Phi, psi and omega in degrees: 000330180297325181287328178290330179286323181288327186296315178291331179290320178294317178297320178295315179298313179296319179297315179295318179298314178295321177300316179296318179297313180295324177295317177299313180297318179300310180293327177298310179292324178298315179293320179296317179294319179298317177296320178295321179296316179295317178295322178296316178297319179296314179294322178295321176296317177297318180297315179295321177298315179294321178296316177298318180297316179294321177296320178296321178295317178297317179297317179296316178298318178296320178297320179296318179295323181294319183267002181302314180295319179294323178294317178297320177296318179296320181294334179290343178278349182244138177251126177271163181300333178281348182254020182294317182298313177299326177296314179294322176297323179298318179299314181294324177293324177298321179294319181295329180297333183247025177056044178237148178257126178238137180229125179283127181256332179203150176220122182221141171277131182295153184301322181274006177058030180259358181184183181236129179262129181235128174253141180209154173248139178225148178215150180159198177286162180298317180294324177295318178294322179296315178296322178297316178298319179296318178297320178296316180296327183261011179290169182285351178268150177271110185245147174236123181276112182280312179209158180205132180227117180243129181228147178273133178234183181230138177222139178251146180266191184293339181262017182058029176269133182277126180242129178293133181232141180244139177243139179227144173240118181251144169232112182240156179242124176274106183283330182267061183245130179244120181277000000 
Protein backbone atom coordinates (compact mmCIF):
# COMPACT_ATOMS: atom_id res chain seq x y z
CA UNK A 1 0.00 0.00 0.00
CA UNK A 2 2.80 2.27 0.63
CA UNK A 3 3.78 2.02 -2.92
CA UNK A 4 0.33 2.95 -4.05
CA UNK A 5 0.50 6.16 -2.00
CA UNK A 6 3.88 7.20 -3.47
CA UNK A 7 2.88 6.53 -7.00
CA UNK A 8 0.18 9.18 -7.27
CA UNK A 9 2.45 11.74 -5.56
CA UNK A 10 5.25 11.05 -8.03
CA UNK A 11 2.79 11.33 -10.89
CA UNK A 12 1.45 14.53 -9.43
CA UNK A 13 4.96 15.92 -8.94
CA UNK A 14 6.01 14.94 -12.49
CA UNK A 15 2.75 16.36 -13.85
CA UNK A 16 3.24 19.65 -12.01
CA UNK A 17 6.90 19.78 -13.10
CA UNK A 18 5.94 19.15 -16.74
CA UNK A 19 3.13 21.70 -16.43
CA UNK A 20 5.64 24.30 -15.16
CA UNK A 21 8.11 23.49 -17.92
CA UNK A 22 5.41 23.72 -20.59
CA UNK A 23 4.07 26.90 -18.99
CA UNK A 24 7.59 28.40 -19.06
CA UNK A 25 8.07 27.36 -22.70
CA UNK A 26 4.63 28.76 -23.57
CA UNK A 27 5.37 32.15 -21.99
CA UNK A 28 8.87 32.21 -23.55
CA UNK A 29 7.46 31.65 -27.03
CA UNK A 30 4.51 33.97 -26.33
CA UNK A 31 6.93 36.80 -25.39
CA UNK A 32 9.16 36.04 -28.40
CA UNK A 33 6.15 36.14 -30.74
CA UNK A 34 4.91 39.36 -29.12
CA UNK A 35 8.36 40.99 -29.59
CA UNK A 36 8.47 39.82 -33.21
CA UNK A 37 4.99 41.26 -33.85
CA UNK A 38 6.04 44.63 -32.36
CA UNK A 39 9.28 44.63 -34.36
CA UNK A 40 7.33 43.66 -37.48
CA UNK A 41 4.91 46.56 -36.95
CA UNK A 42 7.84 48.93 -36.43
CA UNK A 43 9.58 47.73 -39.61
CA UNK A 44 6.31 47.92 -41.55
CA UNK A 45 5.86 51.54 -40.40
CA UNK A 46 9.41 52.36 -41.53
CA UNK A 47 8.76 50.59 -44.83
CA UNK A 48 5.52 52.52 -45.43
CA UNK A 49 7.26 55.81 -44.59
CA UNK A 50 10.05 55.02 -47.06
CA UNK A 51 7.52 53.95 -49.70
CA UNK A 52 5.59 57.21 -49.27
CA UNK A 53 8.83 59.20 -49.49
CA UNK A 54 9.82 57.39 -52.71
CA UNK A 55 6.35 57.90 -54.17
CA UNK A 56 6.57 61.61 -53.36
CA UNK A 57 9.98 61.78 -55.07
CA UNK A 58 8.58 60.01 -58.15
CA UNK A 59 5.61 62.38 -58.21
CA UNK A 60 7.92 65.38 -57.88
CA UNK A 61 10.16 64.10 -60.68
CA UNK A 62 7.11 63.54 -62.90
CA UNK A 63 5.87 67.05 -62.10
CA UNK A 64 9.26 68.48 -63.01
CA UNK A 65 9.21 66.60 -66.32
CA UNK A 66 5.68 67.85 -67.06
CA UNK A 67 6.57 71.50 -66.46
CA UNK A 68 10.05 71.29 -68.06
CA UNK A 69 8.75 72.53 -71.42
CA UNK A 70 6.80 75.32 -69.77
CA UNK A 71 9.87 76.32 -67.75
CA UNK A 72 12.01 76.38 -70.89
CA UNK A 73 9.37 78.46 -72.66
CA UNK A 74 9.25 80.88 -69.73
CA UNK A 75 13.04 81.18 -69.70
CA UNK A 76 12.99 82.19 -73.37
CA UNK A 77 11.06 85.32 -72.35
CA UNK A 78 13.97 86.48 -70.21
CA UNK A 79 17.40 87.49 -71.41
CA UNK A 80 20.28 87.08 -69.01
CA UNK A 81 23.35 89.27 -69.19
CA UNK A 82 25.19 86.31 -70.71
CA UNK A 83 22.46 85.99 -73.39
CA UNK A 84 22.63 89.54 -74.77
CA UNK A 85 24.35 88.51 -78.00
CA UNK A 86 21.71 85.87 -78.91
CA UNK A 87 19.01 88.45 -78.16
CA UNK A 88 20.65 90.98 -80.47
CA UNK A 89 21.12 88.29 -83.13
CA UNK A 90 17.41 87.50 -82.83
CA UNK A 91 16.56 91.15 -83.53
CA UNK A 92 18.75 91.16 -86.62
CA UNK A 93 17.26 87.84 -87.82
CA UNK A 94 13.75 89.28 -87.45
CA UNK A 95 14.77 92.16 -89.71
CA UNK A 96 16.16 89.80 -92.34
CA UNK A 97 12.88 87.85 -92.39
CA UNK A 98 11.07 90.93 -93.70
CA UNK A 99 13.86 92.10 -96.06
CA UNK A 100 14.90 94.90 -93.75
CA UNK A 101 18.38 95.76 -92.61
CA UNK A 102 18.84 96.30 -88.86
CA UNK A 103 22.00 97.51 -87.18
CA UNK A 104 22.44 97.66 -83.43
CA UNK A 105 23.96 101.03 -82.46
CA UNK A 106 24.03 100.84 -78.66
CA UNK A 107 23.39 98.46 -75.79
CA UNK A 108 23.22 99.73 -72.20
CA UNK A 109 22.07 98.32 -68.89
CA UNK A 110 19.72 100.82 -67.30
CA UNK A 111 20.86 102.60 -64.17
CA UNK A 112 18.19 101.00 -61.99
CA UNK A 113 19.11 97.55 -63.41
CA UNK A 114 15.50 96.94 -64.43
CA UNK A 115 16.15 96.46 -68.10
CA UNK A 116 18.41 96.70 -71.07
CA UNK A 117 18.33 99.66 -73.46
CA UNK A 118 19.00 98.88 -77.12
CA UNK A 119 19.41 101.44 -79.87
CA UNK A 120 19.19 100.37 -83.50
CA UNK A 121 18.95 101.70 -87.02
CA UNK A 122 16.81 99.92 -89.56
CA UNK A 123 16.27 100.57 -93.22
CA UNK A 124 14.09 99.13 -95.93
CA UNK A 125 10.66 99.61 -97.42
CA UNK A 126 7.91 101.09 -95.30
CA UNK A 127 6.01 97.80 -95.27
CA UNK A 128 9.23 95.97 -94.31
CA UNK A 129 9.84 98.36 -91.40
CA UNK A 130 6.21 98.00 -90.32
CA UNK A 131 6.46 94.20 -90.40
CA UNK A 132 9.77 94.39 -88.49
CA UNK A 133 8.14 96.56 -85.84
CA UNK A 134 5.26 94.08 -85.60
CA UNK A 135 7.68 91.16 -85.21
CA UNK A 136 9.50 93.02 -82.43
CA UNK A 137 6.23 93.73 -80.63
CA UNK A 138 5.18 90.09 -80.88
CA UNK A 139 8.54 88.58 -79.98
CA UNK A 140 8.89 86.35 -76.96
CA UNK A 141 10.71 89.14 -75.11
CA UNK A 142 8.90 91.85 -73.21
CA UNK A 143 9.90 95.06 -74.99
CA UNK A 144 9.02 98.68 -74.35
CA UNK A 145 9.51 101.10 -77.24
CA UNK A 146 11.10 104.23 -75.78
CA UNK A 147 11.41 106.16 -79.03
CA UNK A 148 11.03 105.65 -82.74
CA UNK A 149 11.86 107.95 -85.65
CA UNK A 150 10.95 106.92 -89.19
CA UNK A 151 12.00 109.06 -92.15
CA UNK A 152 11.61 108.65 -95.85
CA UNK A 153 14.84 108.56 -97.81
CA UNK A 154 15.85 107.97 -101.41
CA UNK A 155 18.04 105.25 -102.82
CA UNK A 156 18.92 104.59 -106.41
CA UNK A 157 19.59 101.17 -107.82
CA UNK A 158 22.10 100.11 -110.50
CA UNK A 159 19.84 101.36 -113.29
CA UNK A 160 19.63 104.85 -111.71
CA UNK A 161 16.02 104.16 -110.85
CA UNK A 162 14.87 105.94 -107.70
CA UNK A 163 13.49 103.56 -105.08
CA UNK A 164 11.80 104.90 -101.95
CA UNK A 165 13.74 103.87 -98.89
CA UNK A 166 12.74 104.34 -95.30
CA UNK A 167 15.14 104.73 -92.37
CA UNK A 168 14.13 104.16 -88.77
CA UNK A 169 15.88 104.71 -85.48
CA UNK A 170 14.47 102.64 -82.63
CA UNK A 171 15.23 102.84 -78.96
CA UNK A 172 13.75 99.86 -77.12
CA UNK A 173 13.92 98.68 -73.55
CA UNK A 174 14.13 94.97 -72.82
CA UNK A 175 12.01 94.61 -69.69
CA UNK A 176 12.57 90.90 -69.25
CA UNK A 177 16.28 91.24 -68.55
CA UNK A 178 18.01 89.42 -65.69
CA UNK A 179 21.43 90.69 -64.72
